[in-house]
ROKOL-963242 format. One record per residue (C-alpha): residue number from 1; x, y, z. Coordinates in steps of 0.5 Angstrom, whole numbers. Layout:
BEGIN
<n: NUM | xx: X | yy: Y | zz: Z>
...
END
This chain:
BEGIN
<n: 1 | xx: -10 | yy: 76 | zz: 85>
<n: 2 | xx: -11 | yy: 69 | zz: 86>
<n: 3 | xx: -7 | yy: 65 | zz: 80>
<n: 4 | xx: -11 | yy: 63 | zz: 74>
<n: 5 | xx: -12 | yy: 57 | zz: 72>
<n: 6 | xx: -10 | yy: 59 | zz: 65>
<n: 7 | xx: -2 | yy: 58 | zz: 65>
<n: 8 | xx: -3 | yy: 51 | zz: 68>
<n: 9 | xx: -7 | yy: 49 | zz: 62>
<n: 10 | xx: -2 | yy: 52 | zz: 58>
<n: 11 | xx: 3 | yy: 47 | zz: 60>
<n: 12 | xx: -1 | yy: 41 | zz: 62>
<n: 13 | xx: -6 | yy: 41 | zz: 55>
<n: 14 | xx: 1 | yy: 44 | zz: 51>
<n: 15 | xx: 5 | yy: 38 | zz: 51>
<n: 16 | xx: 3 | yy: 31 | zz: 48>
<n: 17 | xx: 8 | yy: 27 | zz: 53>
<n: 18 | xx: 4 | yy: 31 | zz: 59>
<n: 19 | xx: 10 | yy: 32 | zz: 63>
<n: 20 | xx: 9 | yy: 38 | zz: 67>
<n: 21 | xx: 14 | yy: 44 | zz: 67>
<n: 22 | xx: 17 | yy: 43 | zz: 73>
<n: 23 | xx: 24 | yy: 39 | zz: 73>
<n: 24 | xx: 22 | yy: 31 | zz: 70>
<n: 25 | xx: 26 | yy: 27 | zz: 66>
<n: 26 | xx: 24 | yy: 28 | zz: 58>
<n: 27 | xx: 18 | yy: 23 | zz: 56>
<n: 28 | xx: 21 | yy: 17 | zz: 53>
<n: 29 | xx: 19 | yy: 16 | zz: 45>
<n: 30 | xx: 16 | yy: 10 | zz: 46>
<n: 31 | xx: 11 | yy: 14 | zz: 51>
<n: 32 | xx: 9 | yy: 19 | zz: 47>
<n: 33 | xx: 7 | yy: 15 | zz: 41>
<n: 34 | xx: 3 | yy: 11 | zz: 46>
<n: 35 | xx: -1 | yy: 19 | zz: 47>
<n: 36 | xx: -2 | yy: 21 | zz: 40>
<n: 37 | xx: -10 | yy: 22 | zz: 40>
<n: 38 | xx: -13 | yy: 17 | zz: 36>
<n: 39 | xx: -20 | yy: 19 | zz: 34>
<n: 40 | xx: -22 | yy: 26 | zz: 31>
<n: 41 | xx: -28 | yy: 29 | zz: 33>
<n: 42 | xx: -32 | yy: 28 | zz: 26>
<n: 43 | xx: -31 | yy: 20 | zz: 27>
<n: 44 | xx: -34 | yy: 15 | zz: 30>
<n: 45 | xx: -30 | yy: 9 | zz: 34>
<n: 46 | xx: -23 | yy: 7 | zz: 32>
<n: 47 | xx: -20 | yy: 1 | zz: 27>
<n: 48 | xx: -15 | yy: -3 | zz: 28>
<n: 49 | xx: -9 | yy: -2 | zz: 20>
<n: 50 | xx: -11 | yy: -10 | zz: 20>
<n: 51 | xx: -18 | yy: -8 | zz: 19>
<n: 52 | xx: -17 | yy: -2 | zz: 15>
<n: 53 | xx: -13 | yy: -5 | zz: 11>
<n: 54 | xx: -18 | yy: -11 | zz: 9>
<n: 55 | xx: -23 | yy: -6 | zz: 8>
<n: 56 | xx: -19 | yy: -2 | zz: 3>
<n: 57 | xx: -17 | yy: -8 | zz: 0>
<n: 58 | xx: -24 | yy: -9 | zz: -2>
<n: 59 | xx: -25 | yy: -3 | zz: -5>
<n: 60 | xx: -18 | yy: -4 | zz: -9>
<n: 61 | xx: -17 | yy: -3 | zz: -16>
<n: 62 | xx: -11 | yy: -8 | zz: -15>
<n: 63 | xx: -15 | yy: -13 | zz: -12>
<n: 64 | xx: -19 | yy: -14 | zz: -17>
<n: 65 | xx: -13 | yy: -14 | zz: -23>
<n: 66 | xx: -10 | yy: -19 | zz: -18>
<n: 67 | xx: -17 | yy: -24 | zz: -18>
<n: 68 | xx: -16 | yy: -24 | zz: -25>
<n: 69 | xx: -8 | yy: -26 | zz: -25>
<n: 70 | xx: -11 | yy: -32 | zz: -21>
<n: 71 | xx: -17 | yy: -34 | zz: -24>
<n: 72 | xx: -12 | yy: -34 | zz: -31>
<n: 73 | xx: -7 | yy: -38 | zz: -28>
<n: 74 | xx: -12 | yy: -43 | zz: -26>
<n: 75 | xx: -15 | yy: -44 | zz: -33>
<n: 76 | xx: -8 | yy: -44 | zz: -35>
<n: 77 | xx: -7 | yy: -51 | zz: -31>
<n: 78 | xx: -14 | yy: -53 | zz: -33>
<n: 79 | xx: -11 | yy: -53 | zz: -41>
<n: 80 | xx: -6 | yy: -56 | zz: -39>
<n: 81 | xx: -9 | yy: -62 | zz: -35>
<n: 82 | xx: -12 | yy: -63 | zz: -42>
<n: 83 | xx: -11 | yy: -70 | zz: -46>
<n: 84 | xx: -10 | yy: -65 | zz: -52>
<n: 85 | xx: -6 | yy: -60 | zz: -54>
<n: 86 | xx: -11 | yy: -56 | zz: -57>
<n: 87 | xx: -19 | yy: -56 | zz: -58>
<n: 88 | xx: -21 | yy: -61 | zz: -62>
<n: 89 | xx: -23 | yy: -59 | zz: -69>
<n: 90 | xx: -30 | yy: -63 | zz: -73>
<n: 91 | xx: -27 | yy: -64 | zz: -81>
<n: 92 | xx: -32 | yy: -65 | zz: -86>
<n: 93 | xx: -31 | yy: -66 | zz: -94>
<n: 94 | xx: -35 | yy: -68 | zz: -99>
<n: 95 | xx: -34 | yy: -68 | zz: -107>
<n: 96 | xx: -38 | yy: -71 | zz: -113>
<n: 97 | xx: -37 | yy: -70 | zz: -121>
<n: 98 | xx: -43 | yy: -66 | zz: -122>
<n: 99 | xx: -39 | yy: -61 | zz: -126>
<n: 100 | xx: -36 | yy: -66 | zz: -130>
<n: 101 | xx: -38 | yy: -73 | zz: -132>
<n: 102 | xx: -45 | yy: -72 | zz: -128>
<n: 103 | xx: -45 | yy: -80 | zz: -127>
<n: 104 | xx: -46 | yy: -80 | zz: -120>
<n: 105 | xx: -40 | yy: -81 | zz: -116>
<n: 106 | xx: -39 | yy: -79 | zz: -110>
<n: 107 | xx: -35 | yy: -78 | zz: -104>
<n: 108 | xx: -36 | yy: -76 | zz: -96>
<n: 109 | xx: -32 | yy: -76 | zz: -90>
<n: 110 | xx: -32 | yy: -74 | zz: -83>
<n: 111 | xx: -28 | yy: -74 | zz: -78>
<n: 112 | xx: -25 | yy: -71 | zz: -71>
<n: 113 | xx: -18 | yy: -68 | zz: -70>
<n: 114 | xx: -14 | yy: -68 | zz: -65>
<n: 115 | xx: -8 | yy: -64 | zz: -63>
<n: 116 | xx: -3 | yy: -68 | zz: -59>
<n: 117 | xx: 2 | yy: -66 | zz: -54>
<n: 118 | xx: 8 | yy: -65 | zz: -57>
<n: 119 | xx: 14 | yy: -70 | zz: -52>
<n: 120 | xx: 15 | yy: -67 | zz: -45>
<n: 121 | xx: 11 | yy: -61 | zz: -47>
<n: 122 | xx: 5 | yy: -62 | zz: -44>
<n: 123 | xx: 10 | yy: -63 | zz: -37>
<n: 124 | xx: 12 | yy: -57 | zz: -39>
<n: 125 | xx: 6 | yy: -53 | zz: -40>
<n: 126 | xx: 4 | yy: -56 | zz: -33>
<n: 127 | xx: 11 | yy: -53 | zz: -30>
<n: 128 | xx: 9 | yy: -46 | zz: -33>
<n: 129 | xx: 2 | yy: -46 | zz: -30>
<n: 130 | xx: 4 | yy: -48 | zz: -23>
<n: 131 | xx: 9 | yy: -41 | zz: -24>
<n: 132 | xx: 4 | yy: -36 | zz: -26>
<n: 133 | xx: 0 | yy: -39 | zz: -21>
<n: 134 | xx: 5 | yy: -38 | zz: -15>
<n: 135 | xx: 7 | yy: -31 | zz: -19>
<n: 136 | xx: -1 | yy: -29 | zz: -19>
<n: 137 | xx: -1 | yy: -30 | zz: -11>
<n: 138 | xx: 5 | yy: -27 | zz: -10>
<n: 139 | xx: 4 | yy: -20 | zz: -14>
<n: 140 | xx: -3 | yy: -19 | zz: -10>
<n: 141 | xx: 1 | yy: -20 | zz: -3>
<n: 142 | xx: 5 | yy: -14 | zz: -6>
<n: 143 | xx: -1 | yy: -10 | zz: -8>
<n: 144 | xx: -4 | yy: -11 | zz: -1>
<n: 145 | xx: 3 | yy: -8 | zz: 2>
<n: 146 | xx: 4 | yy: -3 | zz: -2>
<n: 147 | xx: -3 | yy: -1 | zz: -1>
<n: 148 | xx: -1 | yy: -2 | zz: 7>
<n: 149 | xx: 4 | yy: 4 | zz: 5>
<n: 150 | xx: -1 | yy: 8 | zz: 3>
<n: 151 | xx: -6 | yy: 7 | zz: 9>
<n: 152 | xx: 1 | yy: 7 | zz: 14>
<n: 153 | xx: 2 | yy: 14 | zz: 11>
<n: 154 | xx: -5 | yy: 17 | zz: 11>
<n: 155 | xx: -7 | yy: 14 | zz: 17>
<n: 156 | xx: 0 | yy: 17 | zz: 21>
<n: 157 | xx: -2 | yy: 24 | zz: 17>
<n: 158 | xx: -9 | yy: 24 | zz: 21>
<n: 159 | xx: -6 | yy: 22 | zz: 28>
<n: 160 | xx: -1 | yy: 28 | zz: 26>
<n: 161 | xx: -7 | yy: 33 | zz: 25>
<n: 162 | xx: -11 | yy: 30 | zz: 30>
<n: 163 | xx: -5 | yy: 33 | zz: 35>
<n: 164 | xx: -4 | yy: 39 | zz: 31>
<n: 165 | xx: -12 | yy: 39 | zz: 33>
<n: 166 | xx: -11 | yy: 38 | zz: 40>
<n: 167 | xx: -6 | yy: 43 | zz: 42>
<n: 168 | xx: -10 | yy: 49 | zz: 37>
<n: 169 | xx: -15 | yy: 48 | zz: 42>
<n: 170 | xx: -12 | yy: 48 | zz: 47>
<n: 171 | xx: -7 | yy: 54 | zz: 45>
<n: 172 | xx: -14 | yy: 58 | zz: 45>
<n: 173 | xx: -18 | yy: 56 | zz: 51>
<n: 174 | xx: -10 | yy: 58 | zz: 55>
<n: 175 | xx: -11 | yy: 65 | zz: 51>
<n: 176 | xx: -18 | yy: 66 | zz: 52>
<n: 177 | xx: -17 | yy: 65 | zz: 59>
<n: 178 | xx: -11 | yy: 70 | zz: 58>
<n: 179 | xx: -15 | yy: 76 | zz: 55>
<n: 180 | xx: -20 | yy: 75 | zz: 61>
<n: 181 | xx: -14 | yy: 75 | zz: 66>
<n: 182 | xx: -12 | yy: 81 | zz: 62>
<n: 183 | xx: -19 | yy: 85 | zz: 61>
<n: 184 | xx: -20 | yy: 84 | zz: 69>
<n: 185 | xx: -14 | yy: 87 | zz: 70>
<n: 186 | xx: -14 | yy: 92 | zz: 66>
<n: 187 | xx: -21 | yy: 94 | zz: 70>
<n: 188 | xx: -17 | yy: 94 | zz: 76>
<n: 189 | xx: -13 | yy: 98 | zz: 73>
<n: 190 | xx: -6 | yy: 95 | zz: 74>
<n: 191 | xx: -5 | yy: 93 | zz: 66>
<n: 192 | xx: -7 | yy: 99 | zz: 60>
<n: 193 | xx: -12 | yy: 98 | zz: 55>
<n: 194 | xx: -6 | yy: 96 | zz: 50>
<n: 195 | xx: -4 | yy: 90 | zz: 54>
<n: 196 | xx: -12 | yy: 88 | zz: 53>
<n: 197 | xx: -11 | yy: 89 | zz: 46>
<n: 198 | xx: -5 | yy: 85 | zz: 45>
<n: 199 | xx: -8 | yy: 79 | zz: 49>
<n: 200 | xx: -15 | yy: 79 | zz: 45>
<n: 201 | xx: -10 | yy: 80 | zz: 38>
<n: 202 | xx: -7 | yy: 73 | zz: 40>
<n: 203 | xx: -13 | yy: 70 | zz: 42>
<n: 204 | xx: -16 | yy: 71 | zz: 35>
<n: 205 | xx: -9 | yy: 69 | zz: 32>
<n: 206 | xx: -9 | yy: 62 | zz: 36>
<n: 207 | xx: -16 | yy: 61 | zz: 33>
<n: 208 | xx: -15 | yy: 63 | zz: 26>
<n: 209 | xx: -10 | yy: 57 | zz: 26>
<n: 210 | xx: -15 | yy: 53 | zz: 30>
<n: 211 | xx: -19 | yy: 54 | zz: 25>
<n: 212 | xx: -14 | yy: 52 | zz: 19>
<n: 213 | xx: -12 | yy: 46 | zz: 22>
<n: 214 | xx: -19 | yy: 43 | zz: 24>
<n: 215 | xx: -19 | yy: 45 | zz: 16>
<n: 216 | xx: -14 | yy: 40 | zz: 14>
<n: 217 | xx: -16 | yy: 35 | zz: 19>
<n: 218 | xx: -22 | yy: 34 | zz: 16>
<n: 219 | xx: -19 | yy: 34 | zz: 9>
<n: 220 | xx: -15 | yy: 28 | zz: 12>
<n: 221 | xx: -21 | yy: 25 | zz: 14>
<n: 222 | xx: -24 | yy: 25 | zz: 8>
<n: 223 | xx: -18 | yy: 21 | zz: 4>
<n: 224 | xx: -18 | yy: 16 | zz: 9>
<n: 225 | xx: -25 | yy: 15 | zz: 9>
<n: 226 | xx: -24 | yy: 15 | zz: 1>
<n: 227 | xx: -19 | yy: 10 | zz: 2>
<n: 228 | xx: -23 | yy: 5 | zz: 6>
<n: 229 | xx: -29 | yy: 6 | zz: 6>
<n: 230 | xx: -29 | yy: 7 | zz: 13>
<n: 231 | xx: -31 | yy: 13 | zz: 18>
<n: 232 | xx: -27 | yy: 10 | zz: 24>
<n: 233 | xx: -21 | yy: 13 | zz: 26>
<n: 234 | xx: -14 | yy: 9 | zz: 26>
<n: 235 | xx: -12 | yy: 7 | zz: 33>
<n: 236 | xx: -5 | yy: 7 | zz: 33>
<n: 237 | xx: -3 | yy: 4 | zz: 39>
<n: 238 | xx: -2 | yy: -2 | zz: 38>
<n: 239 | xx: 3 | yy: 0 | zz: 31>
<n: 240 | xx: 8 | yy: -4 | zz: 32>
<n: 241 | xx: 15 | yy: -2 | zz: 34>
<n: 242 | xx: 20 | yy: -8 | zz: 33>
<n: 243 | xx: 27 | yy: -7 | zz: 29>
<n: 244 | xx: 25 | yy: -13 | zz: 24>
<n: 245 | xx: 33 | yy: -15 | zz: 26>
<n: 246 | xx: 30 | yy: -22 | zz: 24>
<n: 247 | xx: 27 | yy: -20 | zz: 17>
<n: 248 | xx: 31 | yy: -21 | zz: 11>
<n: 249 | xx: 31 | yy: -19 | zz: 4>
<n: 250 | xx: 29 | yy: -26 | zz: 1>
<n: 251 | xx: 23 | yy: -26 | zz: 6>
<n: 252 | xx: 21 | yy: -19 | zz: 3>
<n: 253 | xx: 15 | yy: -20 | zz: -2>
<n: 254 | xx: 17 | yy: -17 | zz: -7>
<n: 255 | xx: 23 | yy: -21 | zz: -7>
<n: 256 | xx: 19 | yy: -27 | zz: -7>
<n: 257 | xx: 15 | yy: -23 | zz: -13>
<n: 258 | xx: 21 | yy: -22 | zz: -16>
<n: 259 | xx: 24 | yy: -30 | zz: -15>
<n: 260 | xx: 17 | yy: -32 | zz: -18>
<n: 261 | xx: 18 | yy: -28 | zz: -24>
<n: 262 | xx: 25 | yy: -32 | zz: -25>
<n: 263 | xx: 22 | yy: -38 | zz: -24>
<n: 264 | xx: 16 | yy: -37 | zz: -29>
<n: 265 | xx: 21 | yy: -35 | zz: -34>
<n: 266 | xx: 25 | yy: -40 | zz: -34>
<n: 267 | xx: 18 | yy: -45 | zz: -34>
<n: 268 | xx: 17 | yy: -41 | zz: -41>
<n: 269 | xx: 23 | yy: -42 | zz: -43>
<n: 270 | xx: 23 | yy: -49 | zz: -42>
<n: 271 | xx: 16 | yy: -50 | zz: -45>
<n: 272 | xx: 19 | yy: -46 | zz: -51>
<n: 273 | xx: 25 | yy: -51 | zz: -52>
<n: 274 | xx: 18 | yy: -57 | zz: -52>
<n: 275 | xx: 15 | yy: -53 | zz: -57>
<n: 276 | xx: 19 | yy: -52 | zz: -63>
<n: 277 | xx: 13 | yy: -54 | zz: -68>
<n: 278 | xx: 5 | yy: -53 | zz: -67>
<n: 279 | xx: 2 | yy: -59 | zz: -65>
<n: 280 | xx: 1 | yy: -65 | zz: -69>
<n: 281 | xx: -6 | yy: -67 | zz: -70>
<n: 282 | xx: -9 | yy: -74 | zz: -71>
<n: 283 | xx: -15 | yy: -75 | zz: -75>
<n: 284 | xx: -20 | yy: -81 | zz: -74>
<n: 285 | xx: -26 | yy: -81 | zz: -79>
<n: 286 | xx: -31 | yy: -85 | zz: -83>
<n: 287 | xx: -31 | yy: -84 | zz: -90>
<n: 288 | xx: -36 | yy: -86 | zz: -96>
<n: 289 | xx: -36 | yy: -87 | zz: -103>
<n: 290 | xx: -41 | yy: -88 | zz: -109>
<n: 291 | xx: -37 | yy: -90 | zz: -115>
<n: 292 | xx: -44 | yy: -88 | zz: -120>
<n: 293 | xx: -51 | yy: -88 | zz: -120>
<n: 294 | xx: -52 | yy: -96 | zz: -121>
<n: 295 | xx: -47 | yy: -98 | zz: -116>
<n: 296 | xx: -47 | yy: -99 | zz: -108>
<n: 297 | xx: -44 | yy: -94 | zz: -103>
<n: 298 | xx: -38 | yy: -97 | zz: -100>
<n: 299 | xx: -35 | yy: -95 | zz: -93>
<n: 300 | xx: -28 | yy: -94 | zz: -90>
<n: 301 | xx: -25 | yy: -91 | zz: -84>
<n: 302 | xx: -20 | yy: -86 | zz: -85>
<n: 303 | xx: -14 | yy: -85 | zz: -79>
<n: 304 | xx: -10 | yy: -79 | zz: -81>
<n: 305 | xx: -4 | yy: -76 | zz: -78>
<n: 306 | xx: -1 | yy: -68 | zz: -79>
<n: 307 | xx: 6 | yy: -67 | zz: -78>
<n: 308 | xx: 8 | yy: -59 | zz: -78>
<n: 309 | xx: 15 | yy: -58 | zz: -79>
<n: 310 | xx: 20 | yy: -53 | zz: -75>
<n: 311 | xx: 23 | yy: -47 | zz: -78>
<n: 312 | xx: 28 | yy: -42 | zz: -75>
<n: 313 | xx: 24 | yy: -37 | zz: -77>
<n: 314 | xx: 18 | yy: -40 | zz: -73>
<n: 315 | xx: 22 | yy: -42 | zz: -67>
<n: 316 | xx: 28 | yy: -36 | zz: -67>
<n: 317 | xx: 23 | yy: -30 | zz: -65>
<n: 318 | xx: 19 | yy: -35 | zz: -60>
<n: 319 | xx: 25 | yy: -37 | zz: -57>
<n: 320 | xx: 29 | yy: -30 | zz: -56>
<n: 321 | xx: 23 | yy: -27 | zz: -54>
<n: 322 | xx: 23 | yy: -32 | zz: -48>
<n: 323 | xx: 31 | yy: -31 | zz: -47>
<n: 324 | xx: 30 | yy: -23 | zz: -46>
<n: 325 | xx: 24 | yy: -24 | zz: -41>
<n: 326 | xx: 29 | yy: -29 | zz: -37>
<n: 327 | xx: 35 | yy: -24 | zz: -37>
<n: 328 | xx: 30 | yy: -18 | zz: -35>
<n: 329 | xx: 27 | yy: -22 | zz: -30>
<n: 330 | xx: 34 | yy: -24 | zz: -27>
<n: 331 | xx: 36 | yy: -18 | zz: -28>
<n: 332 | xx: 31 | yy: -13 | zz: -24>
<n: 333 | xx: 31 | yy: -19 | zz: -18>
<n: 334 | xx: 39 | yy: -17 | zz: -18>
<n: 335 | xx: 37 | yy: -10 | zz: -18>
<n: 336 | xx: 30 | yy: -11 | zz: -13>
<n: 337 | xx: 35 | yy: -13 | zz: -8>
<n: 338 | xx: 39 | yy: -7 | zz: -8>
<n: 339 | xx: 34 | yy: -2 | zz: -8>
<n: 340 | xx: 31 | yy: -6 | zz: -2>
<n: 341 | xx: 37 | yy: -6 | zz: 2>
<n: 342 | xx: 38 | yy: 1 | zz: 1>
<n: 343 | xx: 32 | yy: 2 | zz: 2>
<n: 344 | xx: 32 | yy: -1 | zz: 8>
<n: 345 | xx: 38 | yy: 2 | zz: 12>
<n: 346 | xx: 35 | yy: 9 | zz: 9>
<n: 347 | xx: 29 | yy: 7 | zz: 14>
<n: 348 | xx: 33 | yy: 5 | zz: 19>
<n: 349 | xx: 37 | yy: 11 | zz: 20>
<n: 350 | xx: 31 | yy: 15 | zz: 19>
<n: 351 | xx: 28 | yy: 12 | zz: 25>
<n: 352 | xx: 34 | yy: 13 | zz: 30>
<n: 353 | xx: 34 | yy: 21 | zz: 27>
<n: 354 | xx: 27 | yy: 22 | zz: 29>
<n: 355 | xx: 28 | yy: 19 | zz: 35>
<n: 356 | xx: 34 | yy: 23 | zz: 37>
<n: 357 | xx: 29 | yy: 29 | zz: 35>
<n: 358 | xx: 24 | yy: 26 | zz: 39>
<n: 359 | xx: 29 | yy: 27 | zz: 45>
<n: 360 | xx: 32 | yy: 33 | zz: 43>
<n: 361 | xx: 24 | yy: 37 | zz: 43>
<n: 362 | xx: 22 | yy: 33 | zz: 49>
<n: 363 | xx: 27 | yy: 37 | zz: 52>
<n: 364 | xx: 27 | yy: 44 | zz: 50>
<n: 365 | xx: 19 | yy: 44 | zz: 50>
<n: 366 | xx: 19 | yy: 43 | zz: 58>
<n: 367 | xx: 25 | yy: 48 | zz: 58>
<n: 368 | xx: 21 | yy: 53 | zz: 55>
<n: 369 | xx: 15 | yy: 51 | zz: 59>
<n: 370 | xx: 19 | yy: 52 | zz: 65>
<n: 371 | xx: 21 | yy: 59 | zz: 63>
<n: 372 | xx: 14 | yy: 61 | zz: 60>
<n: 373 | xx: 12 | yy: 58 | zz: 68>
<n: 374 | xx: 18 | yy: 63 | zz: 72>
<n: 375 | xx: 15 | yy: 69 | zz: 67>
<n: 376 | xx: 9 | yy: 68 | zz: 69>
<n: 377 | xx: 9 | yy: 69 | zz: 76>
<n: 378 | xx: 15 | yy: 75 | zz: 75>
<n: 379 | xx: 9 | yy: 79 | zz: 70>
<n: 380 | xx: 3 | yy: 78 | zz: 76>
<n: 381 | xx: 9 | yy: 80 | zz: 81>
<n: 382 | xx: 9 | yy: 86 | zz: 76>
<n: 383 | xx: 16 | yy: 85 | zz: 74>
<n: 384 | xx: 16 | yy: 83 | zz: 68>
<n: 385 | xx: 11 | yy: 86 | zz: 61>
<n: 386 | xx: 5 | yy: 82 | zz: 58>
<n: 387 | xx: 9 | yy: 82 | zz: 50>
<n: 388 | xx: 15 | yy: 79 | zz: 54>
<n: 389 | xx: 10 | yy: 73 | zz: 57>
<n: 390 | xx: 7 | yy: 72 | zz: 51>
<n: 391 | xx: 12 | yy: 71 | zz: 47>
<n: 392 | xx: 14 | yy: 66 | zz: 52>
<n: 393 | xx: 7 | yy: 63 | zz: 52>
<n: 394 | xx: 9 | yy: 63 | zz: 44>
<n: 395 | xx: 16 | yy: 60 | zz: 44>
<n: 396 | xx: 13 | yy: 55 | zz: 49>
<n: 397 | xx: 7 | yy: 53 | zz: 45>
<n: 398 | xx: 12 | yy: 52 | zz: 38>
<n: 399 | xx: 16 | yy: 48 | zz: 42>
<n: 400 | xx: 10 | yy: 43 | zz: 44>
<n: 401 | xx: 7 | yy: 44 | zz: 36>
<n: 402 | xx: 15 | yy: 41 | zz: 35>
<n: 403 | xx: 14 | yy: 36 | zz: 40>
<n: 404 | xx: 8 | yy: 33 | zz: 36>
<n: 405 | xx: 11 | yy: 34 | zz: 29>
<n: 406 | xx: 16 | yy: 29 | zz: 32>
<n: 407 | xx: 12 | yy: 24 | zz: 35>
<n: 408 | xx: 8 | yy: 23 | zz: 29>
<n: 409 | xx: 15 | yy: 24 | zz: 24>
<n: 410 | xx: 17 | yy: 18 | zz: 29>
<n: 411 | xx: 11 | yy: 14 | zz: 28>
<n: 412 | xx: 11 | yy: 14 | zz: 21>
<n: 413 | xx: 18 | yy: 13 | zz: 21>
<n: 414 | xx: 17 | yy: 6 | zz: 24>
<n: 415 | xx: 11 | yy: 5 | zz: 20>
<n: 416 | xx: 16 | yy: 6 | zz: 14>
<n: 417 | xx: 21 | yy: 1 | zz: 16>
<n: 418 | xx: 16 | yy: -4 | zz: 17>
<n: 419 | xx: 14 | yy: -2 | zz: 11>
<n: 420 | xx: 21 | yy: -3 | zz: 8>
<n: 421 | xx: 21 | yy: -10 | zz: 11>
<n: 422 | xx: 15 | yy: -12 | zz: 8>
<n: 423 | xx: 12 | yy: -13 | zz: 13>
<n: 424 | xx: 4 | yy: -13 | zz: 13>
<n: 425 | xx: 0 | yy: -9 | zz: 19>
END
């Protein structure tokens, strides 16, 4: 009987790396990543992670919060540019002697009260507004980075399920060909009926696994669409694989946000120290006096200055709150630097470990595929039973699945390293 193509299909379709069963060196992790399928069946086209991040940002609640913080900072900056410390007020007063002598005496006054800046207060308010604006922009970058982390996790989970789906489909086809071959040999009298039933059972088990993987892939597609609003699959072939050796902790968006938050806290302390009393008020107005019914009205210009006192009861709580914010911001920046260094070291170690595992699993899969090929020849020569062949095929399939899993894990490890470095797609 001529050899059927089912074993060749098992050898070729079972591996993401496309390594033949005969003696060849294991594919590199970079080559495996490049061969990951990037387009699932139910989704149309591909989209880069950068484009997906832009689409997801338009839908994110964090984007609305960032816009609100920026608008608030811009409004504070405009208020700091005002010529007065607070909105002016219109002052009106009128008095007469109607309830006393009722001699027709009246006094009417109208004026405008303008709050004045204290010495150095306006500059401190401007510095605080500028620091708040810079902090809002840095907070937006941090929010985008966190969203990018969610995208990277979802994209590589989707890639892993795509690879599993491809392998499950190939395994079903392989076992379908095997079941047909065994059935023909049973009819020819070369094999027992029990062998045909065993081959069919393996095919049904592979079909069940195929359905489960397809269901998980559909759920992952739905989560990706919910996150980005896109039906296109993520294109991971251009994902960065650098180790970011030139990146420093100071360049990380979270570290920049912490530094700017500390600077804002310092500006607020300076503003508080230049605002130890409420704003003085300058009032300019006109007064009209009528001494009596038979006397002419008299007008005069009114200029008044109101100077509030600053007491410890007012200032100490404000100063304590400002200094507490500064202390918290400085401590947070110190702990954040330590955490970022730890996360970066862990991400690099995870990438090195996953690269080693990919190499090991690739070599193991190649050996098991070669073993399955040899057992197939023995099976066709009548020297090996069908259960032994099925076990060999199952071992090879499990090894190929492990390669697919580790390949996707390597891509995720590299994505997490980029995330730890604070790099956007």
